[in-house]
C-alpha positions as CSV (number, residue, x, y, z in Angstrom):
1,M,-47.6,-60.1,-13.3
2,G,-48.9,-63.6,-14.0
3,C,-48.6,-65.1,-10.6
4,P,-51.9,-64.8,-8.8
5,D,-51.5,-67.8,-6.5
6,A,-47.7,-67.5,-5.9
7,Q,-46.1,-67.5,-2.5
8,L,-43.4,-65.0,-1.4
9,S,-41.2,-64.8,1.6
10,V,-40.1,-61.4,2.8
11,L,-37.3,-61.0,5.3
12,I,-36.5,-57.7,7.0
13,V,-32.9,-57.6,8.3
14,S,-30.1,-55.3,9.4
15,D,-27.2,-54.1,7.3
16,E,-25.0,-56.6,9.1
17,Q,-27.3,-59.5,8.2
18,I,-27.8,-58.5,4.5
19,A,-24.0,-57.9,4.1
20,E,-23.5,-61.5,5.2
21,L,-26.0,-62.8,2.7
22,N,-24.6,-60.5,0.0
23,Q,-21.1,-62.0,0.6
24,T,-22.2,-65.6,1.0
25,Y,-24.5,-65.9,-2.0
26,L,-23.5,-63.1,-4.4
27,N,-19.8,-62.7,-3.5
28,H,-20.3,-58.9,-3.0
29,E,-18.9,-57.1,0.0
30,G,-20.9,-54.9,2.3
31,P,-24.6,-54.3,2.7
32,T,-27.1,-53.6,0.0
33,N,-30.7,-52.5,0.1
34,V,-32.5,-55.6,-1.3
35,I,-31.6,-59.1,-2.5
36,S,-34.0,-61.6,-4.2
37,F,-33.6,-65.3,-4.1
38,P,-35.7,-66.9,-6.8
39,M,-37.2,-70.4,-6.3
40,Q,-38.4,-70.7,-9.8
41,E,-34.9,-71.4,-11.2
42,G,-32.5,-74.3,-10.9
43,P,-32.9,-78.1,-10.8
44,F,-35.5,-78.1,-8.0
45,A,-37.9,-75.4,-9.3
46,D,-40.6,-77.9,-10.0
47,I,-40.8,-79.0,-6.3
48,T,-42.8,-76.0,-5.2
49,P,-44.0,-74.3,-8.4
50,D,-46.1,-71.7,-6.6
51,L,-43.2,-70.5,-4.5
52,L,-41.7,-67.3,-6.1
53,G,-38.8,-67.0,-3.7
54,D,-37.4,-64.7,-1.0
55,V,-37.0,-61.0,-0.9
56,V,-34.6,-59.7,1.8
57,I,-34.6,-56.0,2.6
58,S,-32.2,-54.2,4.9
59,A,-34.3,-51.9,7.2
60,D,-31.1,-50.0,8.0
61,T,-30.4,-49.2,4.3
62,A,-34.0,-48.5,3.5
63,H,-34.2,-46.0,6.3
64,R,-30.9,-44.3,5.3
65,E,-31.9,-44.2,1.6
66,A,-35.3,-42.7,2.5
67,G,-33.7,-39.9,4.5
68,E,-31.2,-39.2,1.7
69,A,-34.1,-39.0,-0.8
70,G,-36.4,-37.0,1.4
71,M,-39.1,-39.6,1.5
72,E,-40.9,-41.7,4.2
73,T,-39.1,-44.9,5.1
74,M,-42.2,-47.0,4.3
75,E,-42.3,-45.6,0.8
76,R,-38.7,-46.6,0.2
77,F,-39.5,-50.0,1.7
78,N,-42.3,-50.4,-0.7
79,E,-40.1,-49.5,-3.6
80,L,-37.5,-52.1,-2.5
81,L,-40.2,-54.8,-2.0
82,I,-41.5,-54.1,-5.5
83,H,-38.0,-54.1,-6.9
84,G,-37.3,-57.5,-5.3
85,I,-40.6,-59.0,-6.5
86,L,-39.9,-57.8,-10.0
87,H,-36.6,-59.6,-10.0
88,L,-38.4,-62.8,-8.9
89,V,-40.9,-62.6,-11.8
90,G,-38.1,-62.1,-14.4
91,Y,-37.4,-58.4,-14.6
92,D,-33.8,-57.3,-14.6
93,H,-32.0,-54.0,-14.7
94,V,-28.4,-55.3,-15.0
95,N,-28.1,-56.7,-18.5
96,S,-29.4,-53.8,-20.7
97,E,-30.8,-50.3,-20.6
98,K,-34.0,-51.6,-22.3
99,E,-34.6,-54.1,-19.5
100,A,-33.8,-51.5,-16.9
101,A,-36.4,-49.1,-18.4
102,A,-39.0,-51.8,-18.5
103,M,-38.4,-52.7,-14.9
104,E,-38.5,-49.0,-13.9
105,Q,-41.8,-48.5,-15.8
106,K,-43.4,-51.6,-14.1
107,S,-42.1,-50.4,-10.7
108,G,-43.8,-47.0,-11.2
109,E,-47.1,-48.7,-12.3
110,L,-47.1,-50.8,-9.1
111,M,-46.2,-47.9,-6.8
112,K,-49.2,-46.1,-8.3
113,L,-51.4,-49.1,-7.6
114,I,-50.5,-49.0,-3.9
115,G,-50.9,-45.2,-3.8
116,K,-47.3,-44.1,-3.8
117,E,-46.3,-42.4,-7.0
118,E,-42.6,-42.1,-7.7
């Protein structure tokens, strides 16, 4: 992915905590499964060029979504972690179907690398 020496912060929080972050920073109401905060964007990105950013995952939502999908919670957690990291390195699924497909393909490749096929 082009970032072999990059640093990453991973925070595992509750639905309540991620809902607060979602409202404060994204102006969205309620909990979500994962939020990425990139550190490679904005006026101070050059201060710590090896710091990718933060990935925040709601353990509550990951557990709930895993149950709904009939999968192990850790597998869903891995999917969310990969999803968050992909956002930090420039992938996006919001702007176009083509970008969403590329992100989904890369996510599948990475899940296979860690032994969890989608």
